DRENZA-59596 format. One line per field, with one value per atom (N, C-alpha, C): residue number from 0; residue in one letter; atom name; y, x, z. Coordinates in Angstrom, 1 decimal, always signed. Layout:
<sites>
pos: [NUM/...]
code: [A/...]
site: [CA/...]
yy: [Y/...]
xx: [X/...]
zz: [Z/...]
</sites>
This chain:
<sites>
pos: [0/0/0/1/1/1/2/2/2/3/3/3/4/4/4/5/5/5/6/6/6/7/7/7/8/8/8/9/9/9/10/10/10/11/11/11/12/12/12/13/13/13/14/14/14/15/15/15/16/16/16/17/17/17/18/18/18/19/19/19/20/20/20/21/21/21/22/22/22/23/23/23/24/24/24/25/25/25/26/26/26/27/27/27/28/28/28/29/29/29/30/30/30/31/31/31/32/32/32/33/33/33/34/34/34/35/35/35/36/36/36/37/37/37/38/38/38/39/39/39/40/40/40/41/41/41/42/42/42/43/43/43/44/44/44/45/45/45/46/46/46/47/47/47/48/48/48/49/49/49/50/50/50/51/51/51/52/52/52/53/53/53/54/54/54/55/55/55/56/56/56/57/57/57/58/58/58/59/59/59/60/60/60/61/61/61/62/62/62/63/63/63/64/64/64/65/65/65/66/66/66/67/67/67/68/68/68/69/69/69/70/70/70/71/71/71/72/72/72/73/73/73/74/74/74/75/75/75/76/76/76/77/77/77/78/78/78/79/79/79/80/80/80/81/81/81/82/82/82/83/83/83/84/84/84/85/85/85/86/86/86/87/87/87/88/88/88/89/89/89/90/90/90/91/91/91/92/92/92/93/93/93/94/94/94/95/95/95/96/96/96/97/97/97/98/98/98/99/99/99/100/100/100/101/101/101/102/102/102/103/103/103/104/104/104/105/105/105/106/106/106/107/107/107/108/108/108/109/109/109/110/110/110/111/111/111/112/112/112/113/113/113/114/114/114/115/115/115/116/116/116/117/117/117/118/118/118/119/119/119/120/120/120/121/121/121/122/122/122/123/123/123/124/124/124/125/125/125/126/126/126/127/127/127/128/128/128/129/129/129/130/130/130/131/131/131/132/132/132/133/133/133/134/134/134/135/135/135/136/136/136/137/137/137/138/138/138/139/139/139/140/140/140/141/141/141/142/142/142/143/143/143/144/144/144/145/145/145/146/146/146/147/147/147]
code: [X/X/X/X/X/X/X/X/X/X/X/X/X/X/X/X/X/X/X/X/X/X/X/X/X/X/X/X/X/X/X/X/X/X/X/X/X/X/X/X/X/X/X/X/X/X/X/X/X/X/X/X/X/X/X/X/X/X/X/X/X/X/X/X/X/X/X/X/X/X/X/X/X/X/X/X/X/X/X/X/X/X/X/X/X/X/X/X/X/X/X/X/X/X/X/X/X/X/X/X/X/X/X/X/X/X/X/X/X/X/X/X/X/X/X/X/X/X/X/X/X/X/X/X/X/X/X/X/X/X/X/X/X/X/X/X/X/X/X/X/X/X/X/X/X/X/X/X/X/X/X/X/X/X/X/X/X/X/X/X/X/X/X/X/X/X/X/X/X/X/X/X/X/X/X/X/X/X/X/X/X/X/X/X/X/X/X/X/X/X/X/X/X/X/X/X/X/X/X/X/X/X/X/X/X/X/X/X/X/X/X/X/X/X/X/X/X/X/X/X/X/X/X/X/X/X/X/X/X/X/X/X/X/X/X/X/X/X/X/X/X/X/X/X/X/X/X/X/X/X/X/X/X/X/X/X/X/X/X/X/X/X/X/X/X/X/X/X/X/X/X/X/X/X/X/X/X/X/X/X/X/X/X/X/X/X/X/X/X/X/X/X/X/X/X/X/X/X/X/X/X/X/X/X/X/X/X/X/X/X/X/X/X/X/X/X/X/X/X/X/X/X/X/X/X/X/X/X/X/X/X/X/X/X/X/X/X/X/X/X/X/X/X/X/X/X/X/X/X/X/X/X/X/X/X/X/X/X/X/X/X/X/X/X/X/X/X/X/X/X/X/X/X/X/X/X/X/X/X/X/X/X/X/X/X/X/X/X/X/X/X/X/X/X/X/X/X/X/X/X/X/X/X/X/X/X/X/X/X/X/X/X/X/X/X/X/X/X/X/X/X/X/X/X/X/X/X/X/X/X/X/X/X/X/X/X/X/X/X/X/X/X/X/X]
site: [N/CA/C/N/CA/C/N/CA/C/N/CA/C/N/CA/C/N/CA/C/N/CA/C/N/CA/C/N/CA/C/N/CA/C/N/CA/C/N/CA/C/N/CA/C/N/CA/C/N/CA/C/N/CA/C/N/CA/C/N/CA/C/N/CA/C/N/CA/C/N/CA/C/N/CA/C/N/CA/C/N/CA/C/N/CA/C/N/CA/C/N/CA/C/N/CA/C/N/CA/C/N/CA/C/N/CA/C/N/CA/C/N/CA/C/N/CA/C/N/CA/C/N/CA/C/N/CA/C/N/CA/C/N/CA/C/N/CA/C/N/CA/C/N/CA/C/N/CA/C/N/CA/C/N/CA/C/N/CA/C/N/CA/C/N/CA/C/N/CA/C/N/CA/C/N/CA/C/N/CA/C/N/CA/C/N/CA/C/N/CA/C/N/CA/C/N/CA/C/N/CA/C/N/CA/C/N/CA/C/N/CA/C/N/CA/C/N/CA/C/N/CA/C/N/CA/C/N/CA/C/N/CA/C/N/CA/C/N/CA/C/N/CA/C/N/CA/C/N/CA/C/N/CA/C/N/CA/C/N/CA/C/N/CA/C/N/CA/C/N/CA/C/N/CA/C/N/CA/C/N/CA/C/N/CA/C/N/CA/C/N/CA/C/N/CA/C/N/CA/C/N/CA/C/N/CA/C/N/CA/C/N/CA/C/N/CA/C/N/CA/C/N/CA/C/N/CA/C/N/CA/C/N/CA/C/N/CA/C/N/CA/C/N/CA/C/N/CA/C/N/CA/C/N/CA/C/N/CA/C/N/CA/C/N/CA/C/N/CA/C/N/CA/C/N/CA/C/N/CA/C/N/CA/C/N/CA/C/N/CA/C/N/CA/C/N/CA/C/N/CA/C/N/CA/C/N/CA/C/N/CA/C/N/CA/C/N/CA/C/N/CA/C/N/CA/C/N/CA/C/N/CA/C/N/CA/C/N/CA/C/N/CA/C/N/CA/C/N/CA/C/N/CA/C/N/CA/C/N/CA/C/N/CA/C/N/CA/C/N/CA/C/N/CA/C/N/CA/C/N/CA/C/N/CA/C/N/CA/C/N/CA/C/N/CA/C/N/CA/C/N/CA/C/N/CA/C/N/CA/C/N/CA/C/N/CA/C]
yy: [+8.1/+6.8/+6.6/+6.1/+5.8/+4.5/+4.4/+3.2/+2.4/+2.8/+2.0/+2.3/+3.2/+3.5/+4.7/+4.8/+6.0/+7.1/+8.3/+9.5/+9.4/+9.0/+8.9/+7.9/+6.8/+5.7/+6.2/+7.0/+7.6/+8.5/+9.4/+10.4/+9.6/+8.6/+7.9/+7.2/+6.7/+6.0/+7.0/+8.2/+9.3/+9.7/+9.7/+10.1/+9.1/+7.8/+6.7/+6.9/+6.5/+6.4/+5.0/+4.6/+3.3/+2.4/+1.2/+0.3/+0.5/+0.8/+0.9/-0.4/-0.4/-1.6/-2.6/-2.0/-2.8/-3.6/-2.9/-3.5/-4.6/-4.5/-5.5/-6.8/-6.5/-7.7/-8.4/-7.6/-8.2/-9.0/-8.4/-9.2/-10.5/-10.5/-11.8/-12.8/-12.4/-13.3/-13.8/-12.9/-13.2/-14.0/-13.7/-14.2/-15.1/-15.4/-16.2/-17.5/-18.3/-19.6/-19.6/-18.7/-18.6/-18.3/-17.4/-17.0/-18.2/-18.9/-20.1/-21.1/-21.4/-22.3/-21.8/-20.5/-20.0/-20.2/-19.9/-20.1/-21.6/-22.4/-23.8/-24.4/-23.9/-24.4/-24.2/-23.3/-23.0/-23.7/-23.7/-24.2/-25.7/-26.2/-27.6/-28.0/-27.0/-27.3/-26.4/-27.0/-26.3/-25.4/-25.8/-24.9/-23.7/-23.9/-22.8/-21.9/-22.4/-21.6/-20.7/-21.3/-20.6/-19.5/-19.8/-18.8/-17.7/-18.0/-16.9/-16.1/-16.7/-15.9/-15.0/-15.5/-14.6/-13.4/-13.7/-12.7/-11.6/-12.0/-11.1/-10.2/-10.8/-9.9/-9.0/-9.4/-8.6/-7.4/-7.7/-6.7/-5.6/-6.1/-5.1/-4.3/-5.0/-4.3/-3.2/-3.6/-2.6/-1.5/-1.7/-0.7/-0.5/-0.1/+0.0/+1.2/+2.1/+3.2/+2.9/+1.6/+1.2/+0.9/+0.7/+0.4/+1.8/+1.9/+3.2/+3.2/+2.2/+2.1/+2.1/+1.7/+1.6/+0.2/-0.7/-2.0/-2.4/-3.5/-4.0/-4.4/-4.5/-5.0/-6.4/-7.2/-8.6/-8.7/-7.9/-7.9/-7.4/-6.4/-5.9/-7.0/-7.7/-8.8/-9.9/-10.3/-11.3/-10.7/-9.4/-8.8/-8.8/-8.5/-8.6/-10.0/-11.0/-12.4/-12.8/-12.4/-12.7/-12.0/-10.8/-10.1/-10.9/-11.5/-12.3/-13.6/-14.1/-15.3/-14.8/-13.6/-13.0/-12.8/-12.4/-12.2/-13.5/-14.7/-15.9/-16.2/-15.3/-15.4/-16.0/-16.1/-16.6/-15.4/-15.7/-14.7/-14.8/-13.8/-13.8/-15.0/-15.4/-16.7/-17.9/-17.9/-19.1/-19.2/-18.0/-18.1/-18.4/-18.2/-18.5/-20.0/-20.7/-22.2/-22.9/-24.1/-24.8/-25.0/-24.8/-25.0/-26.5/-27.2/-28.6/-28.7/-29.2/-29.4/-30.7/-30.6/-31.8/-32.0/-33.1/-33.3/-34.1/-33.5/-34.1/-34.1/-35.2/-35.3/-35.1/-34.5/-34.2/-33.5/-33.9/-33.2/-33.7/-33.1/-33.4/-34.3/-34.7/-35.5/-37.0/-37.3/-38.7/-39.2/-40.2/-40.6/-41.1/-41.7/-42.3/-41.2/-40.0/-38.9/-37.8/-38.0/-37.0/-36.7/-37.7/-37.7/-37.1/-36.9/-36.6/-35.2/-34.3/-33.0/-33.1/-34.1/-34.3/-34.9/-35.8/-36.4/-35.3/-34.5/-33.4/-32.4/-32.1/-31.2/-31.8/-33.1/-33.8/-33.8/-34.0/-34.0/-32.6/-31.5/-30.2/-29.9/-30.4/-30.2/-30.8/-32.0/-32.7/-31.9/-31.3/-30.5/-29.3/-28.6/-27.5/-27.9/-29.0/-29.5/-29.8/-30.2/-30.5/-29.3/-28.1/-26.9/-26.4/-27.0/-26.6/-25.8/-25.3/-24.6/-25.4/-26.0/-26.8/-26.0/-26.5/-25.9/-27.1/-27.0/-28.0/-27.8/-28.9/-28.8/-29.8/-29.3/-30.2/-31.1/-32.3/-33.3/-33.8/-34.2/-34.7/-36.0/-36.1/-37.3/-38.1/-39.4/-40.2/-41.3/-41.4/-42.4/-43.2/-44.5/-45.3/-45.3/-45.0/-44.9/-43.7/-42.6/-41.4/-41.5/-42.2/-42.3/-43.1/-44.0/-44.9/-44.0]
xx: [-20.0/-19.4/-19.0/-17.8/-17.2/-17.7/-17.8/-18.3/-17.1/-15.8/-14.7/-14.1/-14.7/-14.2/-13.3/-12.4/-11.5/-12.3/-12.0/-12.7/-12.7/-11.6/-11.5/-12.4/-12.6/-13.5/-15.0/-15.3/-16.6/-16.9/-15.9/-16.1/-16.3/-15.4/-15.5/-16.9/-17.4/-18.7/-19.8/-19.7/-20.7/-20.7/-19.5/-19.4/-20.0/-20.1/-20.5/-22.0/-22.4/-23.8/-24.0/-25.2/-25.5/-26.2/-25.8/-26.4/-25.9/-26.7/-26.2/-25.8/-24.9/-24.3/-25.4/-26.4/-27.5/-28.2/-28.4/-29.1/-28.2/-26.9/-26.0/-26.1/-26.2/-26.3/-27.7/-28.7/-30.0/-29.9/-29.2/-29.0/-28.3/-27.3/-26.6/-27.6/-28.4/-29.4/-30.4/-30.9/-31.9/-31.4/-30.2/-29.7/-28.5/-27.9/-26.7/-26.9/-27.9/-28.1/-28.5/-29.3/-29.7/-28.4/-27.6/-26.4/-25.4/-25.3/-24.4/-24.9/-26.2/-26.8/-26.6/-26.8/-26.6/-25.1/-24.2/-22.8/-22.4/-23.0/-22.8/-23.2/-24.2/-24.7/-23.6/-22.7/-21.6/-20.3/-20.0/-18.6/-18.7/-19.9/-20.1/-19.2/-18.8/-18.0/-18.6/-19.1/-19.8/-18.8/-17.6/-16.7/-16.3/-16.1/-15.8/-17.0/-18.2/-19.4/-19.5/-19.3/-19.4/-18.3/-17.1/-16.0/-16.3/-16.8/-17.2/-18.3/-19.3/-20.4/-19.9/-19.0/-18.5/-17.7/-16.9/-16.2/-17.2/-18.3/-19.3/-19.8/-20.2/-20.7/-19.6/-18.3/-17.2/-17.1/-17.2/-17.1/-18.2/-19.4/-20.5/-20.3/-19.8/-19.5/-18.4/-17.4/-16.3/-16.6/-17.6/-17.9/-19.4/-20.1/-21.5/-22.0/-21.0/-21.4/-21.5/-21.2/-21.3/-22.8/-23.6/-25.0/-25.7/-26.3/-26.8/-28.4/-29.0/-30.4/-31.1/-30.4/-31.1/-31.8/-31.5/-32.2/-32.4/-33.0/-33.2/-31.9/-31.9/-30.7/-30.3/-31.4/-31.2/-30.5/-31.0/-30.4/-29.0/-28.7/-27.3/-26.5/-26.9/-26.2/-25.8/-26.7/-26.4/-25.6/-25.7/-24.8/-23.3/-23.1/-21.8/-21.3/-22.1/-21.7/-21.3/-22.0/-21.6/-20.3/-20.1/-18.8/-17.7/-17.9/-16.9/-16.6/-17.6/-17.4/-16.5/-16.8/-16.0/-14.6/-14.4/-13.0/-12.2/-12.9/-12.2/-11.8/-12.2/-11.8/-12.9/-14.1/-15.2/-15.9/-16.3/-17.0/-18.5/-19.2/-20.7/-21.3/-20.8/-21.3/-21.1/-19.9/-19.5/-20.3/-20.6/-21.4/-22.8/-23.3/-24.7/-24.9/-23.8/-23.9/-23.5/-23.8/-23.5/-21.9/-21.4/-20.0/-19.8/-18.9/-18.7/-17.2/-17.1/-15.8/-15.2/-13.9/-13.2/-12.0/-12.1/-11.0/-9.9/-8.7/-7.5/-6.3/-5.6/-4.5/-3.2/-3.3/-2.1/-1.0/+0.2/+1.3/+2.6/+3.7/+4.9/+5.8/+5.4/+6.2/+5.9/+4.6/+4.2/+4.2/+5.1/+5.3/+4.0/+3.1/+1.9/+0.8/+1.1/+0.1/+0.5/+1.7/+2.2/+1.4/+0.6/-0.2/-1.6/-2.0/-3.4/-3.8/-2.8/-3.2/-3.8/-3.4/-3.9/-5.4/-5.5/-6.9/-7.8/-7.3/-8.2/-8.6/-7.7/-8.0/-9.1/-9.0/-10.0/-11.3/-11.4/-12.6/-13.2/-12.4/-12.8/-13.4/-12.8/-13.3/-14.7/-14.9/-16.2/-17.2/-16.9/-17.8/-18.2/-17.3/-17.6/-18.6/-18.3/-19.2/-20.6/-20.7/-22.0/-22.7/-22.1/-22.7/-22.4/-21.4/-21.0/-19.8/-19.4/-18.2/-17.3/-16.2/-15.4/-14.4/-14.2/-13.3/-12.5/-11.2/-10.3/-10.1/-10.3/-10.2/-9.0/-8.0/-6.8/-7.2/-6.5/-6.6/-5.2/-5.0/-3.7/-3.4/-2.2/-1.7/-0.9/-1.4/-0.7/+0.2/+1.4/+2.3/+3.0/+2.9/+3.5/+5.0/+5.6/+7.0/+7.5/+6.8/+7.2/+6.9/+5.8/+5.4/+6.4/+7.1/+8.1/+9.3]
zz: [+64.7/+64.7/+63.3/+63.1/+61.8/+61.3/+60.0/+59.3/+58.8/+59.2/+58.8/+57.5/+56.7/+55.4/+55.4/+54.5/+54.4/+53.7/+54.0/+53.4/+51.9/+51.3/+49.8/+49.3/+50.0/+49.6/+49.6/+50.7/+50.8/+49.6/+49.3/+48.2/+46.9/+46.6/+45.4/+45.3/+46.4/+46.3/+46.1/+46.7/+46.4/+45.0/+44.3/+42.9/+41.9/+42.4/+41.5/+41.2/+40.0/+39.7/+39.2/+38.9/+38.5/+39.5/+39.7/+40.6/+42.0/+43.0/+44.4/+44.9/+45.9/+46.4/+47.0/+47.6/+48.2/+47.1/+45.9/+44.8/+44.2/+44.2/+43.7/+44.6/+45.9/+46.8/+46.6/+46.3/+45.9/+44.6/+43.6/+42.4/+42.6/+43.5/+43.8/+44.3/+45.2/+45.8/+44.8/+43.9/+42.9/+41.8/+41.3/+40.0/+40.1/+41.2/+41.3/+40.6/+41.1/+40.6/+39.1/+38.7/+37.3/+36.4/+36.9/+36.2/+36.1/+37.2/+37.1/+36.1/+36.1/+35.2/+33.7/+33.5/+32.2/+31.7/+32.6/+32.2/+32.1/+32.9/+32.9/+31.5/+31.0/+29.7/+28.6/+28.8/+27.9/+28.2/+29.5/+29.9/+30.4/+30.7/+31.1/+32.3/+33.2/+34.3/+35.5/+36.5/+37.6/+38.3/+38.6/+39.3/+38.4/+37.1/+36.2/+36.1/+36.1/+36.0/+37.3/+38.4/+39.7/+39.7/+39.3/+39.3/+38.4/+37.2/+36.2/+36.7/+37.3/+37.9/+39.0/+39.8/+40.8/+40.2/+39.2/+38.5/+37.9/+37.4/+36.9/+38.0/+39.1/+40.2/+40.8/+40.8/+41.2/+40.2/+38.9/+37.9/+38.1/+38.4/+38.6/+39.8/+40.9/+42.1/+42.0/+41.2/+41.0/+40.1/+39.2/+38.2/+38.1/+39.1/+39.1/+38.2/+37.9/+37.0/+35.6/+35.2/+33.8/+33.4/+34.4/+34.2/+33.9/+32.7/+32.3/+32.4/+32.9/+33.1/+31.7/+30.7/+29.4/+29.2/+30.2/+30.2/+31.6/+31.8/+33.2/+33.8/+35.1/+35.7/+35.4/+35.2/+34.8/+33.4/+32.4/+31.1/+31.2/+32.0/+32.2/+32.7/+33.7/+34.4/+33.3/+32.5/+31.5/+30.4/+30.1/+29.1/+29.6/+30.9/+31.4/+31.4/+31.6/+31.5/+30.1/+29.1/+27.7/+27.4/+27.9/+27.7/+28.4/+29.5/+30.2/+29.3/+28.7/+27.8/+26.6/+26.1/+25.0/+25.4/+26.7/+27.2/+27.2/+27.2/+27.1/+25.6/+24.7/+23.3/+22.4/+22.9/+22.1/+21.4/+20.1/+19.4/+19.7/+19.2/+19.4/+18.8/+17.6/+16.9/+17.8/+18.4/+19.2/+20.5/+21.1/+22.4/+22.1/+20.8/+20.5/+20.3/+20.1/+19.9/+21.3/+21.4/+22.6/+22.7/+23.9/+24.1/+24.6/+23.9/+24.2/+24.7/+25.9/+26.5/+26.0/+25.6/+25.1/+26.1/+26.9/+27.8/+27.2/+27.4/+26.8/+27.8/+27.8/+28.7/+27.9/+26.7/+25.9/+26.7/+26.6/+27.1/+26.4/+26.6/+25.9/+26.8/+27.9/+28.8/+28.9/+28.7/+28.7/+27.2/+26.9/+25.6/+24.9/+25.7/+25.1/+24.9/+25.3/+25.2/+24.1/+23.6/+22.7/+21.4/+21.0/+19.8/+20.1/+21.4/+21.7/+21.2/+20.9/+20.4/+19.0/+18.2/+16.9/+17.0/+17.9/+18.2/+18.7/+19.6/+20.1/+19.0/+18.1/+17.0/+16.1/+15.9/+15.0/+15.7/+17.0/+17.7/+17.7/+17.9/+17.8/+16.4/+15.4/+14.0/+13.9/+14.5/+14.5/+15.2/+16.3/+17.1/+16.3/+15.7/+14.8/+13.7/+13.1/+12.0/+12.4/+13.7/+14.3/+14.8/+14.7/+15.1/+16.5/+17.2/+18.5/+18.5/+19.7/+19.9/+20.8/+20.3/+21.1/+22.0/+23.2/+24.2/+24.8/+24.6/+25.1/+26.6/+27.4/+28.9/+29.2/+29.8/+30.1/+31.3/+31.2/+32.3/+32.6/+33.8/+34.2/+33.4/+32.9/+32.2/+33.2/+33.4/+34.3/+33.5/+34.0/+33.3/+34.4/+34.3/+35.4/+35.3/+34.1/+34.0/+34.7/+34.6/+35.3/+36.8/+37.2/+38.6/+39.4/+38.7/+39.4/+39.8]
</sites>
């Protein structure tokens, strides 16, 4: 009876080493909520934290051979998560500090919002001075003149 996989997929899976697929599924069950909480502490957005956690598990699923068993699976999982945060452009120093989201509706179309980039930069400077890592999060700018 066929398991529905192509022969090339079976051969590729046989060649892989590292974390077996069943173990990855177990890691998802054990660590999904903890990983989301860990990411949420940095990004302060539950949807973004859930998306990034999903990306981490997909990365591990696609590349199980990258786990070299030099650490526990939990440590490896969180190391991949920190790498994902670095992929967003954050340095090791920045990920060690709290990430503070700054919501801004700056845009170039609403006349009353054109100056908000300067205010956002001032707030970001204040967050850095207070020991945090600022992250600008865009928001929709509503203008009754455009809405008419």
